[in-house]
C-alpha positions as a Markdown table, in Angstrom:
| # | Residue | x | y | z |
|---|---|---|---|---|
| 1 | Met | -89.4 | 74.6 | 103.1 |
| 2 | Lys | -90.8 | 75.6 | 99.7 |
| 3 | Thr | -91.9 | 72.0 | 99.0 |
| 4 | Val | -93.9 | 71.8 | 102.2 |
| 5 | His | -95.5 | 75.1 | 101.5 |
| 6 | Arg | -96.6 | 73.9 | 98.1 |
| 7 | Tyr | -98.2 | 70.8 | 99.8 |
| 8 | Ile | -100.1 | 73.0 | 102.2 |
| 9 | Thr | -101.6 | 75.3 | 99.6 |
| 10 | Thr | -102.5 | 72.7 | 97.1 |
| 11 | Ile | -106.2 | 72.3 | 96.8 |
| 12 | Ala | -106.8 | 69.8 | 94.0 |
| 13 | Ile | -105.0 | 66.7 | 93.2 |
| 14 | Ala | -106.5 | 64.2 | 90.8 |
| 15 | Met | -107.6 | 61.0 | 92.4 |
| 16 | Ser | -109.4 | 58.1 | 90.8 |
| 17 | Ile | -111.6 | 55.7 | 92.9 |
| 18 | Ala | -113.0 | 52.6 | 91.4 |
| 19 | Phe | -116.5 | 51.5 | 92.5 |
| 20 | Thr | -118.2 | 48.2 | 91.7 |
| 21 | Pro | -121.2 | 48.3 | 89.4 |
| 22 | Ala | -123.5 | 47.7 | 92.4 |
| 23 | Glu | -122.5 | 51.1 | 93.8 |
| 24 | Leu | -124.1 | 53.3 | 91.2 |
| 25 | Thr | -124.3 | 56.9 | 92.4 |
| 26 | Leu | -127.4 | 58.9 | 92.9 |
| 27 | Ala | -127.9 | 62.3 | 91.3 |
| 28 | Asp | -126.2 | 64.2 | 94.1 |
| 29 | Gly | -123.0 | 62.1 | 93.8 |
| 30 | Leu | -123.7 | 59.8 | 96.7 |
| 31 | Thr | -124.2 | 56.0 | 96.4 |
| 32 | Thr | -127.4 | 54.4 | 97.6 |
| 33 | Glu | -125.5 | 53.1 | 100.6 |
| 34 | Glu | -124.1 | 56.5 | 101.3 |
| 35 | Gln | -127.5 | 58.2 | 101.1 |
| 36 | Thr | -128.9 | 55.6 | 103.5 |
| 37 | Met | -126.1 | 56.5 | 106.0 |
| 38 | Val | -126.8 | 60.2 | 105.6 |
| 39 | Glu | -130.5 | 59.8 | 106.3 |
| 40 | Trp | -129.8 | 57.5 | 109.3 |
| 41 | Ile | -127.3 | 60.0 | 110.8 |
| 42 | Asp | -129.8 | 62.9 | 110.5 |
| 43 | Ala | -132.4 | 60.8 | 112.2 |
| 44 | His | -130.1 | 59.9 | 115.1 |
| 45 | Ala | -128.3 | 63.2 | 115.6 |
| 46 | Asp | -130.1 | 63.9 | 118.9 |
| 47 | Glu | -129.1 | 60.5 | 120.2 |
| 48 | Ala | -125.4 | 61.3 | 119.4 |
| 49 | Thr | -125.7 | 64.5 | 121.4 |
| 50 | Val | -127.3 | 62.8 | 124.4 |
| 51 | Leu | -124.4 | 60.3 | 124.4 |
| 52 | Leu | -121.9 | 63.1 | 124.2 |
| 53 | Glu | -123.5 | 64.8 | 127.2 |
| 54 | Glu | -123.3 | 61.6 | 129.2 |
| 55 | Leu | -119.6 | 61.3 | 128.4 |
| 56 | Val | -118.8 | 64.9 | 129.2 |
| 57 | Asn | -120.5 | 64.6 | 132.6 |
| 58 | Ile | -118.0 | 61.9 | 133.6 |
| 59 | Asn | -114.8 | 63.5 | 134.8 |
| 60 | Ser | -111.9 | 61.8 | 132.9 |
| 61 | Gly | -108.9 | 64.0 | 133.6 |
| 62 | Thr | -105.7 | 62.3 | 132.7 |
| 63 | Met | -104.8 | 61.7 | 136.3 |
| 64 | Asn | -108.2 | 60.2 | 137.1 |
| 65 | Pro | -107.9 | 56.7 | 135.7 |
| 66 | Glu | -111.2 | 55.6 | 137.1 |
| 67 | Gly | -113.0 | 58.3 | 135.1 |
| 68 | Val | -111.0 | 57.5 | 132.0 |
| 69 | Tyr | -112.0 | 53.8 | 132.3 |
| 70 | Ala | -115.7 | 54.8 | 132.8 |
| 71 | Val | -115.8 | 56.9 | 129.6 |
| 72 | Gly | -114.0 | 54.1 | 127.7 |
| 73 | Gly | -116.3 | 51.5 | 129.2 |
| 74 | Ile | -119.4 | 53.2 | 127.7 |
| 75 | Leu | -117.8 | 53.4 | 124.3 |
| 76 | Glu | -116.6 | 49.9 | 124.6 |
| 77 | Gly | -120.1 | 48.6 | 125.2 |
| 78 | His | -121.4 | 50.3 | 122.0 |
| 79 | Leu | -118.5 | 49.0 | 120.0 |
| 80 | Gln | -119.1 | 45.5 | 121.2 |
| 81 | Ala | -122.7 | 45.8 | 120.2 |
| 82 | Leu | -121.6 | 46.6 | 116.7 |
| 83 | Gly | -119.6 | 43.3 | 116.6 |
| 84 | Leu | -116.1 | 44.8 | 117.2 |
| 85 | Glu | -113.6 | 43.0 | 119.4 |
| 86 | Thr | -112.3 | 45.2 | 122.2 |
| 87 | Glu | -109.3 | 45.1 | 124.6 |
| 88 | Trp | -107.5 | 47.5 | 127.0 |
| 89 | Val | -103.8 | 48.1 | 126.6 |
| 90 | Lys | -102.4 | 48.4 | 130.1 |
| 91 | Leu | -99.7 | 50.9 | 131.1 |
| 92 | Pro | -97.2 | 50.4 | 134.0 |
| 93 | Asp | -98.9 | 51.2 | 137.4 |
| 94 | Ser | -96.0 | 53.6 | 138.1 |
| 95 | Met | -97.3 | 56.0 | 135.4 |
| 96 | Gly | -100.6 | 56.5 | 137.3 |
| 97 | Arg | -102.6 | 56.6 | 134.1 |
| 98 | Ala | -105.3 | 54.6 | 132.5 |
| 99 | Gly | -104.5 | 52.4 | 129.5 |
| 100 | His | -105.8 | 52.6 | 126.0 |
| 101 | Leu | -109.1 | 51.2 | 124.6 |
| 102 | Val | -108.7 | 49.3 | 121.3 |
| 103 | Ala | -111.5 | 48.0 | 119.1 |
| 104 | Arg | -111.2 | 45.9 | 115.9 |
| 105 | Gln | -113.2 | 44.9 | 112.9 |
| 106 | Asn | -111.3 | 42.2 | 111.2 |
| 107 | Gly | -112.7 | 42.2 | 107.7 |
| 108 | Ser | -111.0 | 41.6 | 104.4 |
| 109 | Gln | -112.3 | 44.5 | 102.2 |
| 110 | Gly | -110.5 | 47.6 | 101.1 |
| 111 | Lys | -108.0 | 49.7 | 103.0 |
| 112 | Lys | -107.1 | 49.0 | 106.6 |
| 113 | Ile | -108.1 | 52.1 | 108.6 |
| 114 | Leu | -106.7 | 53.2 | 112.0 |
| 115 | Met | -109.1 | 55.6 | 113.7 |
| 116 | Ile | -107.6 | 57.6 | 116.6 |
| 117 | Gly | -109.3 | 59.3 | 119.6 |
| 118 | His | -108.6 | 59.9 | 123.2 |
| 119 | Leu | -110.7 | 59.5 | 126.4 |
| 120 | Asp | -109.0 | 61.9 | 128.8 |
| 121 | Thr | -109.3 | 65.6 | 129.3 |
| 122 | Val | -107.3 | 68.4 | 130.9 |
| 123 | Phe | -109.9 | 68.9 | 133.6 |
| 124 | Glu | -109.1 | 66.9 | 136.8 |
| 125 | Pro | -111.7 | 66.1 | 139.5 |
| 126 | Gly | -110.7 | 69.2 | 141.5 |
| 127 | Asp | -111.4 | 71.6 | 138.6 |
| 128 | Ser | -114.6 | 73.7 | 138.9 |
| 129 | Phe | -115.6 | 73.0 | 135.3 |
| 130 | Gln | -117.3 | 69.6 | 135.6 |
| 131 | Glu | -120.8 | 69.6 | 133.9 |
| 132 | Ser | -122.3 | 70.2 | 130.5 |
| 133 | Arg | -125.0 | 72.7 | 129.6 |
| 134 | Arg | -126.8 | 73.6 | 126.5 |
| 135 | Glu | -127.1 | 77.1 | 125.2 |
| 136 | Gly | -128.9 | 77.4 | 121.9 |
| 137 | Asp | -127.0 | 75.3 | 119.3 |
| 138 | Trp | -124.0 | 75.0 | 121.6 |
| 139 | Leu | -123.1 | 72.3 | 124.1 |
| 140 | His | -120.7 | 73.5 | 126.8 |
| 141 | Gly | -118.7 | 71.1 | 128.9 |
| 142 | Pro | -115.2 | 69.8 | 129.9 |
| 143 | Gly | -113.7 | 67.9 | 127.1 |
| 144 | Val | -116.7 | 68.3 | 124.8 |
| 145 | Glu | -114.4 | 69.7 | 122.0 |
| 146 | Asp | -111.2 | 68.0 | 123.0 |
| 147 | Met | -112.2 | 65.4 | 122.3 |
| 148 | Lys | -115.3 | 63.6 | 123.4 |
| 149 | Gly | -117.2 | 65.0 | 120.5 |
| 150 | Gly | -114.7 | 63.3 | 118.1 |
| 151 | Asp | -115.1 | 60.0 | 120.0 |
| 152 | Val | -118.9 | 60.2 | 119.4 |
| 153 | Val | -118.3 | 60.9 | 115.7 |
| 154 | Met | -116.1 | 57.8 | 115.5 |
| 155 | Leu | -118.8 | 55.6 | 117.1 |
| 156 | Tyr | -121.7 | 56.9 | 115.1 |
| 157 | Ala | -119.9 | 56.7 | 111.8 |
| 158 | Leu | -119.6 | 53.0 | 112.5 |
| 159 | Met | -123.2 | 52.8 | 113.5 |
| 160 | Ala | -124.2 | 54.4 | 110.2 |
| 161 | Leu | -122.0 | 51.9 | 108.3 |
| 162 | Lys | -123.6 | 49.1 | 110.2 |
| 163 | His | -127.1 | 50.3 | 109.4 |
| 164 | Ala | -126.2 | 50.5 | 105.7 |
| 165 | Gly | -124.8 | 46.9 | 105.7 |
| 166 | Ala | -121.3 | 48.2 | 105.0 |
| 167 | Leu | -119.4 | 47.6 | 108.2 |
| 168 | Asp | -119.0 | 43.8 | 108.7 |
| 169 | Asp | -116.2 | 43.2 | 106.1 |
| 170 | Ser | -114.3 | 46.4 | 106.7 |
| 171 | Arg | -110.8 | 46.4 | 108.2 |
| 172 | Leu | -110.9 | 48.9 | 111.0 |
| 173 | Val | -108.9 | 49.5 | 114.2 |
| 174 | Leu | -110.1 | 52.2 | 116.7 |
| 175 | Phe | -107.5 | 53.4 | 119.2 |
| 176 | Phe | -108.6 | 55.6 | 122.1 |
| 177 | Thr | -105.6 | 56.7 | 124.2 |
| 178 | Gly | -106.2 | 57.3 | 127.9 |
| 179 | Asp | -103.4 | 59.9 | 128.5 |
| 180 | Glu | -103.3 | 62.2 | 125.4 |
| 181 | Glu | -103.4 | 65.4 | 127.5 |
| 182 | Ser | -100.5 | 64.4 | 129.7 |
| 183 | Pro | -98.8 | 61.3 | 128.3 |
| 184 | Gly | -97.0 | 58.9 | 130.6 |
| 185 | Glu | -93.3 | 58.6 | 130.0 |
| 186 | Pro | -91.4 | 57.3 | 128.2 |
| 187 | Leu | -93.4 | 57.9 | 125.1 |
| 188 | Glu | -91.9 | 54.8 | 123.4 |
| 189 | Val | -93.8 | 52.8 | 126.1 |
| 190 | Thr | -97.1 | 54.7 | 126.2 |
| 191 | Arg | -97.4 | 54.9 | 122.4 |
| 192 | His | -95.8 | 51.6 | 121.4 |
| 193 | Glu | -99.0 | 49.8 | 120.5 |
| 194 | Leu | -100.3 | 52.8 | 118.6 |
| 195 | Ile | -97.2 | 53.1 | 116.5 |
| 196 | Glu | -97.2 | 49.3 | 115.7 |
| 197 | Leu | -100.8 | 49.5 | 114.6 |
| 198 | Gly | -99.9 | 52.5 | 112.4 |
| 199 | Lys | -97.2 | 50.5 | 110.7 |
| 200 | Arg | -99.7 | 47.9 | 109.7 |
| 201 | Ala | -102.5 | 50.3 | 108.5 |
| 202 | Asp | -103.1 | 51.8 | 105.1 |
| 203 | Val | -104.8 | 55.0 | 106.4 |
| 204 | Ala | -104.9 | 56.8 | 109.8 |
| 205 | Leu | -107.8 | 59.2 | 110.6 |
| 206 | Gly | -107.7 | 61.5 | 113.7 |
| 207 | Phe | -111.0 | 62.7 | 115.2 |
| 208 | Glu | -110.0 | 65.7 | 117.2 |
| 209 | Ala | -112.2 | 68.7 | 116.6 |
| 210 | Gly | -112.4 | 70.2 | 113.1 |
| 211 | Ile | -111.5 | 73.8 | 112.4 |
| 212 | Arg | -113.6 | 76.3 | 110.5 |
| 213 | Asp | -113.7 | 80.0 | 110.1 |
| 214 | Glu | -115.5 | 82.6 | 108.0 |
| 215 | Ala | -114.0 | 81.2 | 104.8 |
| 216 | Phe | -114.0 | 77.4 | 105.1 |
| 217 | Glu | -114.2 | 74.2 | 107.0 |
| 218 | Trp | -110.6 | 73.0 | 106.9 |
| 219 | Ala | -108.9 | 69.6 | 106.5 |
| 220 | Thr | -105.8 | 68.9 | 108.6 |
| 221 | Val | -103.1 | 67.3 | 106.5 |
| 222 | Ala | -100.2 | 68.4 | 108.7 |
| 223 | Arg | -99.5 | 69.1 | 112.4 |
| 224 | Arg | -96.3 | 70.4 | 113.9 |
| 225 | Ser | -94.2 | 68.5 | 116.4 |
| 226 | Ala | -94.1 | 69.4 | 120.1 |
| 227 | Ser | -90.8 | 68.7 | 122.0 |
| 228 | Glu | -88.8 | 70.5 | 124.6 |
| 229 | Trp | -85.3 | 71.9 | 125.3 |
| 230 | Met | -83.4 | 72.7 | 128.4 |
| 231 | Leu | -80.6 | 75.2 | 128.7 |
| 232 | Glu | -78.3 | 75.1 | 131.7 |
| 233 | Val | -75.7 | 77.8 | 132.2 |
| 234 | Lys | -72.8 | 78.0 | 134.7 |
| 235 | Gly | -70.7 | 81.0 | 135.6 |
| 236 | Val | -68.2 | 82.0 | 138.3 |
| 237 | Gln | -69.8 | 83.2 | 141.5 |
| 238 | Ala | -68.0 | 86.3 | 142.8 |
| 239 | His | -68.5 | 89.8 | 144.1 |
| 240 | Ser | -70.3 | 91.9 | 141.6 |
| 241 | Ser | -67.5 | 94.5 | 141.6 |
| 242 | Gly | -65.5 | 92.0 | 139.6 |
| 243 | Ile | -67.9 | 91.2 | 136.9 |
| 244 | Phe | -66.5 | 91.3 | 133.3 |
| 245 | Ser | -63.0 | 91.1 | 134.8 |
| 246 | Glu | -60.4 | 88.6 | 133.6 |
| 247 | Asp | -60.9 | 86.4 | 136.6 |
| 248 | Thr | -64.7 | 86.5 | 136.9 |
| 249 | Gly | -66.0 | 86.8 | 133.4 |
| 250 | Ala | -69.6 | 87.5 | 132.4 |
| 251 | Gly | -71.7 | 85.5 | 134.9 |
| 252 | Ala | -74.4 | 83.0 | 134.1 |
| 253 | Ile | -77.3 | 85.4 | 133.5 |
| 254 | Phe | -75.4 | 87.5 | 130.8 |
| 255 | Glu | -74.5 | 84.2 | 129.1 |
| 256 | Ala | -78.1 | 83.0 | 129.1 |
| 257 | Ala | -79.2 | 86.4 | 127.8 |
| 258 | Arg | -76.6 | 86.1 | 125.0 |
| 259 | Ile | -77.8 | 82.7 | 124.0 |
| 260 | Leu | -81.5 | 83.6 | 124.0 |
| 261 | Ser | -80.9 | 86.7 | 122.0 |
| 262 | Glu | -78.9 | 84.8 | 119.4 |
| 263 | Phe | -81.6 | 82.1 | 119.2 |
| 264 | Tyr | -84.0 | 85.0 | 118.3 |
| 265 | Asp | -81.6 | 86.5 | 115.7 |
| 266 | Glu | -80.1 | 83.3 | 114.1 |
| 267 | Val | -82.4 | 80.3 | 114.6 |
| 268 | Arg | -85.8 | 82.0 | 114.2 |
| 269 | Gly | -87.3 | 82.6 | 110.7 |
| 270 | Glu | -87.7 | 79.3 | 109.0 |
| 271 | Glu | -91.4 | 78.7 | 107.9 |
| 272 | Tyr | -93.3 | 76.6 | 110.5 |
| 273 | Leu | -90.5 | 76.6 | 113.0 |
| 274 | Thr | -91.2 | 78.1 | 116.4 |
| 275 | Phe | -89.5 | 77.8 | 119.7 |
| 276 | Asn | -90.4 | 79.3 | 123.1 |
| 277 | Ala | -88.5 | 80.0 | 126.3 |
| 278 | Gly | -91.3 | 79.0 | 128.8 |
| 279 | Ser | -89.5 | 79.5 | 132.1 |
| 280 | Ile | -86.2 | 80.9 | 133.3 |
| 281 | Leu | -84.5 | 80.9 | 136.7 |
| 282 | Gly | -81.2 | 82.4 | 137.6 |
| 283 | Gly | -79.0 | 83.3 | 140.6 |
| 284 | Thr | -76.7 | 81.7 | 143.0 |
| 285 | Asp | -79.1 | 79.1 | 144.3 |
| 286 | Val | -81.4 | 77.6 | 141.7 |
| 287 | Asn | -83.8 | 74.7 | 142.1 |
| 288 | Tyr | -86.0 | 73.7 | 139.1 |
| 289 | Asp | -88.4 | 70.8 | 138.7 |
| 290 | Ala | -88.9 | 70.1 | 135.0 |
| 291 | Glu | -91.9 | 67.8 | 135.7 |
| 292 | Thr | -93.9 | 70.5 | 137.3 |
| 293 | Thr | -92.1 | 73.4 | 135.4 |
| 294 | Ser | -91.7 | 75.3 | 138.7 |
| 295 | Gly | -88.9 | 76.1 | 141.0 |
| 296 | Thr | -87.1 | 78.8 | 143.1 |
| 297 | Ala | -84.1 | 81.1 | 142.6 |
| 298 | Phe | -82.0 | 83.2 | 145.0 |
| 299 | Gly | -79.5 | 85.9 | 144.1 |
| 300 | Lys | -78.2 | 89.2 | 145.2 |
| 301 | Thr | -77.5 | 92.4 | 143.3 |
| 302 | Asn | -73.9 | 92.4 | 144.6 |
| 303 | Val | -73.1 | 88.8 | 143.7 |
| 304 | Val | -72.3 | 87.5 | 140.2 |
| 305 | Pro | -74.8 | 84.6 | 139.5 |
| 306 | Asn | -73.4 | 81.1 | 138.9 |
| 307 | Thr | -76.5 | 79.3 | 137.5 |
| 308 | Val | -79.3 | 79.7 | 135.0 |
| 309 | Val | -81.9 | 77.2 | 133.9 |
| 310 | Val | -84.2 | 77.9 | 130.8 |
| 311 | His | -86.9 | 75.4 | 129.9 |
| 312 | Gly | -88.6 | 75.8 | 126.5 |
| 313 | Gly | -90.5 | 74.1 | 123.7 |
| 314 | Ile | -90.0 | 73.8 | 120.0 |
| 315 | Arg | -92.4 | 73.0 | 117.1 |
| 316 | Thr | -91.5 | 71.9 | 113.6 |
| 317 | Ile | -93.2 | 70.6 | 110.4 |
| 318 | Ser | -90.7 | 67.7 | 109.8 |
| 319 | Pro | -88.0 | 65.7 | 111.5 |
| 320 | Asp | -85.4 | 67.4 | 109.2 |
| 321 | Gln | -86.5 | 70.8 | 110.3 |
| 322 | Leu | -86.2 | 69.8 | 113.9 |
| 323 | Gln | -82.7 | 68.5 | 113.4 |
| 324 | Arg | -81.7 | 71.7 | 111.7 |
| 325 | Ala | -83.1 | 73.8 | 114.5 |
| 326 | Gln | -81.4 | 71.7 | 117.2 |
| 327 | Ala | -78.1 | 72.0 | 115.4 |
| 328 | Ala | -78.4 | 75.7 | 115.1 |
| 329 | Met | -79.3 | 76.1 | 118.8 |
| 330 | Glu | -76.3 | 73.9 | 119.7 |
| 331 | Ser | -74.0 | 76.1 | 117.6 |
| 332 | Val | -75.2 | 79.2 | 119.5 |
| 333 | Val | -74.7 | 77.6 | 122.9 |
| 334 | Ser | -71.2 | 76.6 | 122.0 |
| 335 | Arg | -70.0 | 80.2 | 121.8 |
| 336 | His | -69.3 | 80.8 | 125.5 |
| 337 | Leu | -68.8 | 84.2 | 127.1 |
| 338 | Pro | -65.7 | 84.4 | 129.3 |
| 339 | His | -65.7 | 82.0 | 132.3 |
| 340 | Thr | -69.1 | 80.5 | 131.5 |
| 341 | Asp | -70.1 | 77.1 | 130.3 |
| 342 | Ser | -73.5 | 76.2 | 128.8 |
| 343 | Thr | -75.2 | 73.0 | 127.7 |
| 344 | Ile | -78.5 | 72.4 | 125.9 |
| 345 | Ser | -80.4 | 69.2 | 125.9 |
| 346 | Phe | -83.5 | 68.1 | 123.9 |
| 347 | Ile | -86.4 | 66.2 | 125.3 |
| 348 | Glu | -88.3 | 64.2 | 122.6 |
| 349 | Gly | -92.0 | 64.7 | 122.4 |
| 350 | Tyr | -94.7 | 64.4 | 119.8 |
| 351 | Pro | -93.3 | 64.1 | 116.3 |
| 352 | Pro | -94.5 | 66.1 | 113.3 |
| 353 | Met | -97.2 | 65.0 | 110.9 |
| 354 | Ala | -95.8 | 66.2 | 107.6 |
| 355 | Pro | -98.0 | 67.2 | 104.6 |
| 356 | Thr | -97.4 | 64.2 | 102.3 |
| 357 | Asp | -98.9 | 63.6 | 98.9 |
| 358 | Gly | -101.0 | 60.8 | 100.5 |
| 359 | Asn | -102.4 | 63.1 | 103.1 |
| 360 | Ile | -103.3 | 65.6 | 100.4 |
| 361 | Gln | -105.1 | 62.9 | 98.5 |
| 362 | Leu | -107.2 | 62.1 | 101.6 |
| 363 | Gln | -107.9 | 65.8 | 102.0 |
| 364 | Asn | -109.3 | 65.9 | 98.5 |
| 365 | Met | -111.5 | 62.9 | 99.1 |
| 366 | Leu | -112.9 | 64.6 | 102.2 |
| 367 | Ser | -113.4 | 67.9 | 100.3 |
| 368 | Asp | -115.3 | 66.1 | 97.5 |
| 369 | Ile | -117.5 | 64.4 | 100.1 |
| 370 | Asn | -118.3 | 67.7 | 101.7 |
| 371 | Ile | -119.3 | 69.2 | 98.4 |
| 372 | Glu | -121.5 | 66.2 | 97.6 |
| 373 | Leu | -123.2 | 66.8 | 101.0 |
| 374 | Gly | -124.1 | 70.3 | 99.9 |
| 375 | Arg | -121.3 | 72.2 | 101.6 |
| 376 | Gln | -118.1 | 73.9 | 100.5 |
| 377 | Glu | -114.7 | 72.5 | 99.5 |
| 378 | Met | -112.3 | 71.8 | 102.4 |
| 379 | Pro | -108.8 | 73.2 | 101.7 |
| 380 | Ala | -105.7 | 72.1 | 103.6 |
| 381 | Leu | -105.2 | 73.9 | 106.9 |
| 382 | Asp | -102.1 | 75.8 | 107.6 |
| 383 | Pro | -100.3 | 73.5 | 110.2 |
| 384 | Ser | -99.3 | 76.5 | 112.3 |
| 385 | Arg | -103.0 | 76.6 | 113.4 |
| 386 | Arg | -102.9 | 73.1 | 115.0 |
| 387 | Gly | -100.9 | 71.6 | 117.9 |
| 388 | Ala | -99.5 | 68.1 | 118.1 |
| 389 | Ala | -101.7 | 65.0 | 118.5 |
| 390 | Asp | -101.5 | 61.2 | 118.7 |
| 391 | Ile | -101.9 | 60.8 | 115.0 |
| 392 | Ser | -98.4 | 62.3 | 114.6 |
| 393 | Phe | -96.9 | 59.1 | 116.0 |
| 394 | Val | -98.2 | 57.0 | 113.1 |
| 395 | Ala | -98.0 | 59.7 | 110.3 |
| 396 | Pro | -94.5 | 58.7 | 109.3 |
| 397 | Tyr | -95.8 | 55.2 | 108.4 |
| 398 | Val | -99.2 | 55.8 | 106.9 |
| 399 | Asp | -101.3 | 58.3 | 104.9 |
| 400 | Ser | -103.1 | 60.4 | 107.5 |
| 401 | Leu | -105.8 | 63.0 | 107.9 |
| 402 | Ala | -106.9 | 64.7 | 111.1 |
| 403 | Gly | -109.5 | 67.1 | 112.4 |
| 404 | Leu | -112.5 | 64.9 | 111.6 |
| 405 | Gly | -114.4 | 65.8 | 114.7 |
| 406 | Pro | -117.2 | 68.4 | 115.0 |
| 407 | His | -116.6 | 72.1 | 115.3 |
| 408 | Gly | -116.1 | 73.9 | 118.6 |
| 409 | Asp | -113.9 | 76.4 | 120.4 |
| 410 | Gly | -112.6 | 77.3 | 123.9 |
| 411 | Gly | -110.7 | 74.0 | 124.3 |
| 412 | His | -108.8 | 73.6 | 127.6 |
| 413 | Ser | -110.8 | 76.4 | 129.2 |
| 414 | Pro | -114.0 | 76.9 | 131.1 |
| 415 | Glu | -115.5 | 78.2 | 127.8 |
| 416 | Glu | -115.0 | 74.9 | 126.0 |
| 417 | Arg | -118.0 | 74.2 | 123.7 |
| 418 | Ile | -119.1 | 72.5 | 120.6 |
| 419 | Asp | -121.6 | 73.4 | 117.8 |
| 420 | Met | -124.2 | 70.6 | 118.0 |
| 421 | Thr | -125.3 | 71.2 | 114.4 |
| 422 | Ser | -121.8 | 70.2 | 113.3 |
| 423 | Ile | -122.0 | 66.8 | 114.9 |
| 424 | Pro | -124.2 | 65.1 | 112.2 |
| 425 | Gln | -122.1 | 66.8 | 109.5 |
| 426 | Ala | -118.9 | 65.4 | 110.9 |
| 427 | Ile | -120.4 | 61.9 | 111.3 |
| 428 | Gln | -121.6 | 62.0 | 107.7 |
| 429 | Arg | -118.2 | 63.0 | 106.3 |
| 430 | Ala | -116.5 | 60.4 | 108.4 |
| 431 | Ala | -118.9 | 57.6 | 107.5 |
| 432 | Ile | -118.7 | 58.2 | 103.8 |
| 433 | Leu | -114.9 | 58.6 | 103.9 |
| 434 | Ile | -114.6 | 55.3 | 105.6 |
| 435 | Tyr | -117.0 | 53.7 | 103.3 |
| 436 | Arg | -115.1 | 54.8 | 100.2 |
| 437 | Leu | -111.7 | 53.9 | 101.6 |
| 438 | Thr | -112.9 | 50.4 | 102.5 |
| 439 | Arg | -114.1 | 50.0 | 98.9 |
| 440 | Gln | -111.1 | 51.2 | 97.0 |
């Protein structure tokens, strides 16, 4: 993992970008077109916030397809007004989820960019957190950070490009998933179109919220995977007086305890690898529903338990790391205590977004733009600080950069909010990044 760590901590990689003579830069490093975009974005920042409030006040929980369509419909209208072609990718009715909104600008200039957002939130219609409110520079509301703020940044970056006369010949695809917070399964169906678009793109940009702290605004060049594992243990049910005997053996719960302890001792430790045992049920009568991650268990103190189920998650920085971790877990499981039998299965989920050289180059472009806008450099974020996202599905095929939305906190909670002053900043960075990529 030393190579990955070196990628993460690298700040500067030389990168040359050729501009045509018509794009002479101003004194501050911005071209005339870029300065025009910056000024337009500043002038329309309040409008962007008003649109964000409108979207936040529409419930679009993943399991509320009508609300997801309503949010997508508003964005679709604005995108069509910019001249983009739009369509909805439908999902099977059995999934109970809305489809995905896709918008295209079929130009011929520069790199082909795939821009990724999502329309749904974790807050369903029955949740008490339903409306936005302003508090100083902060806008509170369900999904305002994750990720309707990023959706507005995507739209207004294109509006700024249009105003500067720099949109029409660009090659852009915008993909707004409708079920990011709780994807329909199987994932190869729900993310098929996104993956295919990623294979045909040159660059992928993800617009979930940006991350900042007391030191920096950070650029996201890597995100860890998010998948699951299921451990099932069987033992001999018998009177507890016979436990550890030659006929009865250790019982299912002692075997499960052994496995989890050895996971901790032997599998844990590799950089960026984490795994969690999220739920465990054991006894003589166990019922577990993996879909709802809930169940029941019955046992007695005088009966050796015959069944244990453990459901957990695992996060890695690369497919190779995931394979190593799975192999190590399987090795631990194979060492059975007397009269027990255990199996472990793995449920594929979101893949990792590894910190490639191409991703680092994009980070340096973004950092340069931030400096030219009068702010600090933007180093690469430690991937342990971010969860999985839809951009991870295309990251194996294309240079990728995530976290391009505005700054906020409290995501997935009633405290979710966004710093309204960061909205125009995020739009400016995105618009200039897109402008430069489409002119390379």
